Backbone and ligand atoms as CSV (ligand in chain L), in Angstrom:
chain,resi,resn,atom,element,x,y,z
A,1,MET,N,N,-2.009,-56.164,-96.894
A,1,MET,CA,C,-1.824,-54.736,-97.204
A,1,MET,C,C,-0.399,-54.306,-96.859
A,2,THR,N,N,0.155,-53.408,-97.650
A,2,THR,CA,C,1.497,-52.906,-97.384
A,2,THR,C,C,1.503,-52.095,-96.099
A,3,LYS,N,N,2.502,-52.341,-95.268
A,3,LYS,CA,C,2.637,-51.614,-94.019
A,3,LYS,C,C,3.175,-50.207,-94.300
A,4,LEU,N,N,2.597,-49.214,-93.663
A,4,LEU,CA,C,3.075,-47.845,-93.847
A,4,LEU,C,C,3.918,-47.425,-92.654
A,5,TYR,N,N,5.016,-46.748,-92.916
A,5,TYR,CA,C,5.877,-46.205,-91.860
A,5,TYR,C,C,5.794,-44.695,-91.895
A,6,ARG,N,N,5.799,-44.097,-90.734
A,6,ARG,CA,C,5.800,-42.631,-90.641
A,6,ARG,C,C,7.156,-42.179,-90.137
A,7,PHE,N,N,7.617,-41.052,-90.654
A,7,PHE,CA,C,8.846,-40.468,-90.125
A,7,PHE,C,C,8.781,-38.959,-90.288
A,8,GLY,N,N,9.490,-38.259,-89.430
A,8,GLY,CA,C,9.486,-36.807,-89.473
A,8,GLY,C,C,10.684,-36.269,-90.246
A,9,ILE,N,N,10.492,-35.123,-90.894
A,9,ILE,CA,C,11.595,-34.493,-91.619
A,9,ILE,C,C,11.705,-33.059,-91.136
A,10,SER,N,N,12.915,-32.614,-90.817
A,10,SER,CA,C,13.125,-31.209,-90.441
A,10,SER,C,C,13.677,-30.457,-91.639
A,11,LEU,N,N,13.013,-29.344,-91.973
A,11,LEU,CA,C,13.444,-28.546,-93.125
A,11,LEU,C,C,13.378,-27.070,-92.776
A,12,GLU,N,N,14.184,-26.256,-93.462
A,12,GLU,CA,C,14.079,-24.817,-93.295
A,12,GLU,C,C,12.731,-24.359,-93.834
A,13,LYS,N,N,12.176,-23.300,-93.216
A,13,LYS,CA,C,10.864,-22.791,-93.618
A,13,LYS,C,C,10.823,-22.451,-95.112
A,14,GLN,N,N,11.888,-21.813,-95.581
A,14,GLN,CA,C,11.931,-21.393,-96.977
A,14,GLN,C,C,11.851,-22.597,-97.926
A,15,LEU,N,N,12.533,-23.669,-97.545
A,15,LEU,CA,C,12.560,-24.868,-98.386
A,15,LEU,C,C,11.187,-25.541,-98.412
A,16,ILE,N,N,10.542,-25.632,-97.250
A,16,ILE,CA,C,9.237,-26.305,-97.207
A,16,ILE,C,C,8.180,-25.448,-97.913
A,17,ASP,N,N,8.310,-24.093,-97.820
A,17,ASP,CA,C,7.359,-23.222,-98.523
A,17,ASP,C,C,7.465,-23.411,-100.027
A,18,SER,N,N,8.685,-23.465,-100.527
A,18,SER,CA,C,8.793,-23.612,-101.981
A,18,SER,C,C,8.430,-25.032,-102.414
A,19,PHE,N,N,8.673,-26.015,-101.544
A,19,PHE,CA,C,8.249,-27.380,-101.856
A,19,PHE,C,C,6.713,-27.457,-101.915
A,20,ASP,N,N,6.042,-26.823,-100.947
A,20,ASP,CA,C,4.573,-26.823,-100.927
A,20,ASP,C,C,4.004,-26.149,-102.179
A,21,ARG,N,N,4.627,-25.033,-102.586
A,21,ARG,CA,C,4.165,-24.368,-103.817
A,21,ARG,C,C,4.331,-25.309,-105.010
A,22,HIS,N,N,5.500,-25.946,-105.075
A,22,HIS,CA,C,5.815,-26.857,-106.173
A,22,HIS,C,C,4.804,-28.013,-106.239
A,23,ILE,N,N,4.517,-28.635,-105.095
A,23,ILE,CA,C,3.628,-29.802,-105.135
A,23,ILE,C,C,2.174,-29.398,-105.377
A,24,SER,N,N,1.791,-28.194,-104.968
A,24,SER,CA,C,0.408,-27.792,-105.250
A,24,SER,C,C,0.251,-27.496,-106.748
A,25,GLU,N,N,1.308,-26.980,-107.374
A,25,GLU,CA,C,1.270,-26.790,-108.830
A,25,GLU,C,C,1.143,-28.134,-109.561
A,26,GLN,N,N,1.681,-29.173,-108.961
A,26,GLN,CA,C,1.636,-30.500,-109.570
A,26,GLN,C,C,0.414,-31.303,-109.119
A,27,ASN,N,N,-0.495,-30.620,-108.402
A,27,ASN,CA,C,-1.762,-31.217,-107.966
A,27,ASN,C,C,-1.623,-32.385,-106.985
A,28,TYR,N,N,-0.558,-32.379,-106.202
A,28,TYR,CA,C,-0.471,-33.384,-105.140
A,28,TYR,C,C,-1.432,-33.011,-104.037
A,29,GLN,N,N,-2.072,-34.022,-103.432
A,29,GLN,CA,C,-3.023,-33.788,-102.339
A,29,GLN,C,C,-2.296,-33.511,-101.025
A,30,ASN,N,N,-1.106,-34.113,-100.873
A,30,ASN,CA,C,-0.378,-33.919,-99.622
A,30,ASN,C,C,1.122,-34.156,-99.837
A,31,ARG,N,N,1.915,-33.785,-98.829
A,31,ARG,CA,C,3.368,-33.917,-98.927
A,31,ARG,C,C,3.804,-35.376,-99.022
A,32,SER,N,N,3.084,-36.259,-98.291
A,32,SER,CA,C,3.492,-37.665,-98.284
A,32,SER,C,C,3.519,-38.233,-99.704
A,33,GLU,N,N,2.467,-37.948,-100.478
A,33,GLU,CA,C,2.397,-38.491,-101.842
A,33,GLU,C,C,3.534,-37.926,-102.697
A,34,ALA,N,N,3.835,-36.626,-102.509
A,34,ALA,CA,C,4.906,-35.996,-103.279
A,34,ALA,C,C,6.266,-36.597,-102.919
A,35,ILE,N,N,6.473,-36.816,-101.630
A,35,ILE,CA,C,7.757,-37.366,-101.182
A,35,ILE,C,C,7.898,-38.824,-101.623
A,36,ARG,N,N,6.799,-39.580,-101.587
A,36,ARG,CA,C,6.831,-40.962,-102.104
A,36,ARG,C,C,7.288,-40.977,-103.560
A,37,ASP,N,N,6.731,-40.054,-104.377
A,37,ASP,CA,C,7.110,-40.007,-105.795
A,37,ASP,C,C,8.575,-39.631,-105.977
A,38,LEU,N,N,9.069,-38.691,-105.141
A,38,LEU,CA,C,10.476,-38.292,-105.231
A,38,LEU,C,C,11.377,-39.487,-104.939
A,39,ILE,N,N,11.015,-40.255,-103.913
A,39,ILE,CA,C,11.820,-41.427,-103.546
A,39,ILE,C,C,11.783,-42.464,-104.669
A,40,ARG,N,N,10.588,-42.716,-105.216
A,40,ARG,CA,C,10.478,-43.684,-106.320
A,40,ARG,C,C,11.325,-43.247,-107.511
A,41,ASN,N,N,11.274,-41.948,-107.824
A,41,ASN,CA,C,12.064,-41.434,-108.953
A,41,ASN,C,C,13.553,-41.649,-108.734
A,42,GLU,N,N,13.991,-41.408,-107.505
A,42,GLU,CA,C,15.406,-41.613,-107.182
A,42,GLU,C,C,15.798,-43.068,-107.379
A,43,LEU,N,N,14.922,-43.996,-106.959
A,43,LEU,CA,C,15.234,-45.420,-107.069
A,43,LEU,C,C,15.248,-45.867,-108.534
A,44,VAL,N,N,14.344,-45.289,-109.352
A,44,VAL,CA,C,14.351,-45.606,-110.792
A,44,VAL,C,C,15.651,-45.093,-111.419
A,45,LYS,N,N,16.062,-43.871,-111.017
A,45,LYS,CA,C,17.321,-43.297,-111.530
A,45,LYS,C,C,18.501,-44.185,-111.178
A,46,LYS,N,N,18.479,-44.737,-109.962
A,46,LYS,CA,C,19.538,-45.617,-109.500
A,46,LYS,C,C,19.571,-46.892,-110.350
A,47,GLN,N,N,18.386,-47.478,-110.581
A,47,GLN,CA,C,18.324,-48.680,-111.425
A,47,GLN,C,C,18.873,-48.371,-112.814
A,48,TRP,N,N,18.507,-47.192,-113.322
A,48,TRP,CA,C,18.957,-46.770,-114.650
A,48,TRP,C,C,20.477,-46.700,-114.689
A,49,SER,N,N,21.053,-46.002,-113.677
A,49,SER,CA,C,22.494,-45.774,-113.704
A,49,SER,C,C,23.275,-47.053,-113.425
A,50,GLU,N,N,22.649,-48.009,-112.731
A,50,GLU,CA,C,23.345,-49.262,-112.442
A,50,GLU,C,C,23.092,-50.320,-113.512
A,51,GLY,N,N,22.345,-49.939,-114.545
A,51,GLY,CA,C,22.125,-50.855,-115.671
A,51,GLY,C,C,21.111,-51.940,-115.380
A,52,GLY,N,N,20.219,-51.700,-114.408
A,52,GLY,CA,C,19.191,-52.681,-114.076
A,52,GLY,C,C,18.083,-52.713,-115.114
A,53,VAL,N,N,17.146,-53.655,-114.903
A,53,VAL,CA,C,16.016,-53.799,-115.823
A,53,VAL,C,C,14.958,-52.748,-115.490
A,54,VAL,N,N,14.549,-52.010,-116.496
A,54,VAL,CA,C,13.549,-50.960,-116.328
A,54,VAL,C,C,12.474,-51.117,-117.403
A,55,ALA,N,N,11.364,-50.431,-117.204
A,55,ALA,CA,C,10.333,-50.350,-118.238
A,55,ALA,C,C,10.453,-48.972,-118.870
A,56,GLY,N,N,10.275,-48.892,-120.170
A,56,GLY,CA,C,10.398,-47.608,-120.830
A,56,GLY,C,C,9.356,-47.436,-121.919
A,57,VAL,N,N,9.007,-46.184,-122.163
A,57,VAL,CA,C,8.088,-45.881,-123.256
A,57,VAL,C,C,8.745,-44.846,-124.159
A,58,ILE,N,N,8.765,-45.173,-125.447
A,58,ILE,CA,C,9.293,-44.236,-126.437
A,58,ILE,C,C,8.103,-43.682,-127.211
A,59,VAL,N,N,8.004,-42.369,-127.254
A,59,VAL,CA,C,6.949,-41.724,-128.032
A,59,VAL,C,C,7.633,-41.019,-129.180
A,60,MET,N,N,7.216,-41.317,-130.396
A,60,MET,CA,C,7.847,-40.635,-131.527
A,60,MET,C,C,6.805,-40.111,-132.506
A,61,ASN,N,N,7.165,-39.001,-133.103
A,61,ASN,CA,C,6.308,-38.333,-134.068
A,61,ASN,C,C,7.079,-38.257,-135.373
A,62,TYR,N,N,6.488,-38.753,-136.460
A,62,TYR,CA,C,7.222,-38.745,-137.732
A,62,TYR,C,C,6.287,-38.560,-138.917
A,63,ASN,N,N,6.893,-38.241,-140.044
A,63,ASN,CA,C,6.167,-38.017,-141.284
A,63,ASN,C,C,6.153,-39.315,-142.091
A,64,HIS,N,N,4.974,-39.929,-142.224
A,64,HIS,CA,C,4.931,-41.243,-142.872
A,64,HIS,C,C,5.087,-41.172,-144.382
A,65,HIS,N,N,5.053,-39.955,-144.964
A,65,HIS,CA,C,5.267,-39.828,-146.413
A,65,HIS,C,C,6.702,-40.148,-146.801
A,66,LYS,N,N,7.605,-40.096,-145.822
A,66,LYS,CA,C,8.989,-40.521,-146.081
A,66,LYS,C,C,8.984,-42.048,-146.035
A,67,ARG,N,N,8.726,-42.671,-147.178
A,67,ARG,CA,C,8.526,-44.135,-147.225
A,67,ARG,C,C,9.733,-44.889,-146.697
A,68,GLU,N,N,10.904,-44.397,-147.041
A,68,GLU,CA,C,12.140,-45.056,-146.585
A,68,GLU,C,C,12.186,-45.113,-145.055
A,69,LEU,N,N,11.702,-44.038,-144.445
A,69,LEU,CA,C,11.712,-43.933,-142.982
A,69,LEU,C,C,10.906,-45.053,-142.330
A,70,VAL,N,N,9.713,-45.316,-142.875
A,70,VAL,CA,C,8.839,-46.321,-142.256
A,70,VAL,C,C,9.498,-47.696,-142.285
A,71,SER,N,N,10.109,-48.065,-143.404
A,71,SER,CA,C,10.718,-49.397,-143.456
A,71,SER,C,C,11.982,-49.468,-142.597
A,72,ARG,N,N,12.735,-48.380,-142.531
A,72,ARG,CA,C,13.920,-48.386,-141.651
A,72,ARG,C,C,13.513,-48.440,-140.177
A,73,MET,N,N,12.440,-47.750,-139.864
A,73,MET,CA,C,11.955,-47.753,-138.481
A,73,MET,C,C,11.525,-49.162,-138.069
A,74,LEU,N,N,10.864,-49.868,-139.002
A,74,LEU,CA,C,10.434,-51.242,-138.705
A,74,LEU,C,C,11.639,-52.168,-138.592
A,75,ASP,N,N,12.655,-51.962,-139.439
A,75,ASP,CA,C,13.885,-52.768,-139.329
A,75,ASP,C,C,14.492,-52.614,-137.929
A,76,ILE,N,N,14.576,-51.370,-137.456
A,76,ILE,CA,C,15.156,-51.102,-136.135
A,76,ILE,C,C,14.323,-51.788,-135.052
A,77,GLN,N,N,13.000,-51.693,-135.171
A,77,GLN,CA,C,12.138,-52.323,-134.162
A,77,GLN,C,C,12.340,-53.838,-134.134
A,78,HIS,N,N,12.549,-54.443,-135.320
A,78,HIS,CA,C,12.788,-55.896,-135.343
A,78,HIS,C,C,14.162,-56.244,-134.769
A,79,ASP,N,N,15.134,-55.343,-134.962
A,79,ASP,CA,C,16.462,-55.574,-134.365
A,79,ASP,C,C,16.378,-55.609,-132.835
A,80,PHE,N,N,15.415,-54.866,-132.290
A,80,PHE,CA,C,15.272,-54.776,-130.833
A,80,PHE,C,C,14.025,-55.533,-130.361
A,81,GLN,N,N,13.577,-56.543,-131.101
A,81,GLN,CA,C,12.278,-57.171,-130.784
A,81,GLN,C,C,12.237,-57.842,-129.416
A,82,GLN,N,N,13.379,-58.293,-128.911
A,82,GLN,CA,C,13.363,-58.950,-127.593
A,82,GLN,C,C,13.123,-57.939,-126.474
A,83,LEU,N,N,13.251,-56.633,-126.810
A,83,LEU,CA,C,13.091,-55.552,-125.844
A,83,LEU,C,C,11.671,-54.977,-125.866
A,84,ILE,N,N,11.044,-55.037,-127.051
A,84,ILE,CA,C,9.765,-54.343,-127.255
A,84,ILE,C,C,8.595,-55.220,-126.819
A,85,ILE,N,N,7.757,-54.677,-125.933
A,85,ILE,CA,C,6.589,-55.405,-125.430
A,85,ILE,C,C,5.378,-55.136,-126.319
A,86,SER,N,N,5.245,-53.874,-126.735
A,86,SER,CA,C,4.038,-53.494,-127.459
A,86,SER,C,C,4.282,-52.195,-128.228
A,87,THR,N,N,3.607,-52.044,-129.353
A,87,THR,CA,C,3.678,-50.767,-130.080
A,87,THR,C,C,2.253,-50.345,-130.440
A,88,GLN,N,N,2.088,-49.046,-130.504
A,88,GLN,CA,C,0.793,-48.513,-130.931
A,88,GLN,C,C,1.039,-47.423,-131.951
A,89,HIS,N,N,0.284,-47.467,-133.015
A,89,HIS,CA,C,0.446,-46.483,-134.089
A,89,HIS,C,C,-0.825,-45.657,-134.191
A,90,ILE,N,N,-0.659,-44.350,-134.192
A,90,ILE,CA,C,-1.814,-43.458,-134.298
A,90,ILE,C,C,-1.596,-42.510,-135.478
A,91,HIS,N,N,-2.584,-42.422,-136.383
A,91,HIS,CA,C,-2.503,-41.482,-137.509
A,91,HIS,C,C,-2.948,-40.124,-136.997
A,92,LEU,N,N,-1.985,-39.215,-136.795
A,92,LEU,CA,C,-2.291,-37.935,-136.163
A,92,LEU,C,C,-2.962,-36.964,-137.116
A,93,THR,N,N,-2.328,-36.789,-138.271
A,93,THR,CA,C,-2.856,-35.892,-139.307
A,93,THR,C,C,-2.629,-36.593,-140.644
A,94,HIS,N,N,-2.899,-35.907,-141.736
A,94,HIS,CA,C,-2.644,-36.487,-143.060
A,94,HIS,C,C,-1.171,-36.884,-143.212
A,95,HIS,N,N,-0.267,-36.105,-142.589
A,95,HIS,CA,C,1.167,-36.361,-142.744
A,95,HIS,C,C,1.779,-37.104,-141.558
A,96,ASP,N,N,1.318,-36.762,-140.374
A,96,ASP,CA,C,2.047,-37.158,-139.174
A,96,ASP,C,C,1.502,-38.413,-138.501
A,97,CYS,N,N,2.430,-39.232,-138.031
A,97,CYS,CA,C,2.074,-40.422,-137.274
A,97,CYS,C,C,2.706,-40.326,-135.897
A,98,LEU,N,N,2.003,-40.897,-134.926
A,98,LEU,CA,C,2.521,-41.011,-133.576
A,98,LEU,C,C,2.717,-42.494,-133.309
A,99,GLU,N,N,3.911,-42.845,-132.851
A,99,GLU,CA,C,4.197,-44.244,-132.540
A,99,GLU,C,C,4.579,-44.319,-131.065
A,100,ILE,N,N,3.950,-45.241,-130.354
A,100,ILE,CA,C,4.240,-45.436,-128.930
A,100,ILE,C,C,4.811,-46.839,-128.771
A,101,ILE,N,N,6.041,-46.911,-128.270
A,101,ILE,CA,C,6.719,-48.200,-128.133
A,101,ILE,C,C,6.977,-48.457,-126.656
A,102,ALA,N,N,6.422,-49.539,-126.139
A,102,ALA,CA,C,6.677,-49.918,-124.742
A,102,ALA,C,C,7.767,-50.979,-124.742
A,103,ALA,N,N,8.753,-50.805,-123.853
A,103,ALA,CA,C,9.883,-51.729,-123.826
A,103,ALA,C,C,10.211,-52.104,-122.394
A,104,LYS,N,N,10.858,-53.255,-122.252
A,104,LYS,CA,C,11.319,-53.687,-120.936
A,104,LYS,C,C,12.682,-54.321,-121.121
A,105,GLY,N,N,13.664,-53.846,-120.345
A,105,GLY,CA,C,15.000,-54.400,-120.481
A,105,GLY,C,C,16.011,-53.484,-119.822
A,106,ARG,N,N,17.266,-53.672,-120.173
A,106,ARG,CA,C,18.318,-52.834,-119.612
A,106,ARG,C,C,18.146,-51.409,-120.124
A,107,ALA,N,N,18.305,-50.439,-119.223
A,107,ALA,CA,C,18.124,-49.039,-119.586
A,107,ALA,C,C,19.012,-48.653,-120.760
A,108,SER,N,N,20.243,-49.161,-120.778
A,108,SER,CA,C,21.176,-48.791,-121.848
A,108,SER,C,C,20.680,-49.304,-123.199
A,109,GLU,N,N,20.016,-50.466,-123.216
A,109,GLU,CA,C,19.491,-51.018,-124.467
A,109,GLU,C,C,18.282,-50.203,-124.954
A,110,ILE,N,N,17.432,-49.818,-124.001
A,110,ILE,CA,C,16.256,-49.016,-124.373
A,110,ILE,C,C,16.709,-47.653,-124.906
A,111,GLU,N,N,17.756,-47.105,-124.298
A,111,GLU,CA,C,18.323,-45.839,-124.787
A,111,GLU,C,C,18.877,-45.990,-126.194
A,112,LYS,N,N,19.521,-47.135,-126.435
A,112,LYS,CA,C,20.084,-47.396,-127.756
A,112,LYS,C,C,18.978,-47.441,-128.810
A,113,LEU,N,N,17.869,-48.104,-128.459
A,113,LEU,CA,C,16.717,-48.164,-129.362
A,113,LEU,C,C,16.186,-46.754,-129.650
A,114,ALA,N,N,16.008,-45.961,-128.592
A,114,ALA,CA,C,15.474,-44.602,-128.758
A,114,ALA,C,C,16.407,-43.753,-129.622
A,115,ASN,N,N,17.723,-43.901,-129.409
A,115,ASN,CA,C,18.682,-43.109,-130.178
A,115,ASN,C,C,18.710,-43.519,-131.641
A,116,SER,N,N,18.552,-44.812,-131.913
A,116,SER,CA,C,18.515,-45.271,-133.307
A,116,SER,C,C,17.313,-44.675,-134.029
A,117,LEU,N,N,16.174,-44.629,-133.340
A,117,LEU,CA,C,14.962,-44.081,-133.957
A,117,LEU,C,C,15.101,-42.570,-134.158
A,118,LYS,N,N,15.729,-41.915,-133.196
A,118,LYS,CA,C,15.931,-40.457,-133.238
A,118,LYS,C,C,16.775,-40.038,-134.437
A,119,SER,N,N,17.705,-40.916,-134.828
A,119,SER,CA,C,18.650,-40.540,-135.870
A,119,SER,C,C,18.049,-40.661,-137.273
A,120,LEU,N,N,16.841,-41.230,-137.401
A,120,LEU,CA,C,16.242,-41.412,-138.731
A,120,LEU,C,C,15.756,-40.075,-139.294
A,121,VAL,N,N,15.987,-39.876,-140.578
A,121,VAL,CA,C,15.535,-38.652,-141.242
A,121,VAL,C,C,14.012,-38.694,-141.384
A,122,GLY,N,N,13.346,-37.614,-140.986
A,122,GLY,CA,C,11.886,-37.550,-141.061
A,122,GLY,C,C,11.226,-37.707,-139.705
A,123,VAL,N,N,12.031,-38.127,-138.703
A,123,VAL,CA,C,11.508,-38.220,-137.340
A,123,VAL,C,C,11.552,-36.824,-136.731
A,124,LYS,N,N,10.397,-36.344,-136.282
A,124,LYS,CA,C,10.334,-34.963,-135.787
A,124,LYS,C,C,10.661,-34.869,-134.312
A,125,HIS,N,N,10.277,-35.902,-133.573
A,125,HIS,CA,C,10.462,-35.811,-132.127
A,125,HIS,C,C,10.454,-37.206,-131.526
A,126,VAL,N,N,11.384,-37.451,-130.608
A,126,VAL,CA,C,11.410,-38.719,-129.875
A,126,VAL,C,C,11.579,-38.403,-128.401
A,127,ASN,N,N,10.734,-39.003,-127.590
A,127,ASN,CA,C,10.862,-38.825,-126.150
A,127,ASN,C,C,10.910,-40.191,-125.479
A,128,LEU,N,N,11.856,-40.358,-124.574
A,128,LEU,CA,C,11.965,-41.615,-123.829
A,128,LEU,C,C,11.632,-41.357,-122.367
A,129,SER,N,N,10.724,-42.156,-121.858
A,129,SER,CA,C,10.353,-42.048,-120.452
A,129,SER,C,C,10.584,-43.409,-119.797
A,130,ILE,N,N,11.236,-43.380,-118.638
A,130,ILE,CA,C,11.624,-44.630,-117.990
A,130,ILE,C,C,10.891,-44.799,-116.664
A,131,SER,N,N,10.453,-46.021,-116.409
A,131,SER,CA,C,9.789,-46.328,-115.154
A,131,SER,C,C,10.345,-47.622,-114.593
A,132,SER,N,N,9.971,-47.901,-113.371
A,132,SER,CA,C,10.417,-49.140,-112.733
A,132,SER,C,C,9.567,-50.301,-113.229
A,133,VAL,N,N,10.132,-51.514,-113.249
A,133,VAL,CA,C,9.324,-52.689,-113.597
A,133,VAL,C,C,8.554,-53.202,-112.381
A,134,GLY,N,N,8.831,-52.604,-111.216
A,134,GLY,CA,C,8.043,-52.962,-110.043
A,134,GLY,C,C,8.689,-54.001,-109.140
A,135,GLU,N,N,9.534,-54.884,-109.685
A,135,GLU,CA,C,10.169,-55.906,-108.850
A,135,GLU,C,C,11.560,-55.425,-108.458
A,136,HIS,N,N,12.030,-55.846,-107.326
A,136,HIS,CA,C,13.382,-55.569,-106.852
A,136,HIS,C,C,13.701,-54.079,-106.884
A,137,SER,N,N,12.670,-53.230,-106.676
A,137,SER,CA,C,12.931,-51.801,-106.772
A,137,SER,C,C,13.307,-51.218,-105.414
A,138,HIS,N,N,13.319,-52.041,-104.367
A,138,HIS,CA,C,13.647,-51.529,-103.046
A,138,HIS,C,C,15.131,-51.676,-102.774
L,1,NI,NI,NI,-0.016,-43.257,-139.519
């Protein structure tokens, strides 16, 4: 089992009050869990900025009636195939498709993939979310 360490933090009352309000809005059970997430986020940001290997998910919404778009989107995905772990396609409505692309690699490469998809005509929305791959994150 992972060893847990305890440490104390001194904060101004005003800061801890607004932090408590913030974490209760986010449904955290306690401060420790919220602070753990803040630390993890900082470490992921550091990996991102230092060009380390990260895991990322691209969520995109597009109109599949733009036939040219679908084939260009697939071309781009094949250009980045060494980065892409998995894709999922969901038919949202008669017109709209949702595509979820999971990737693992250098943050800058995953960003490049997301930006290429974003630039296609007919793509309504692209969101990139980055997470740690779990190894060497300390
Ligand atoms: Ni579809």
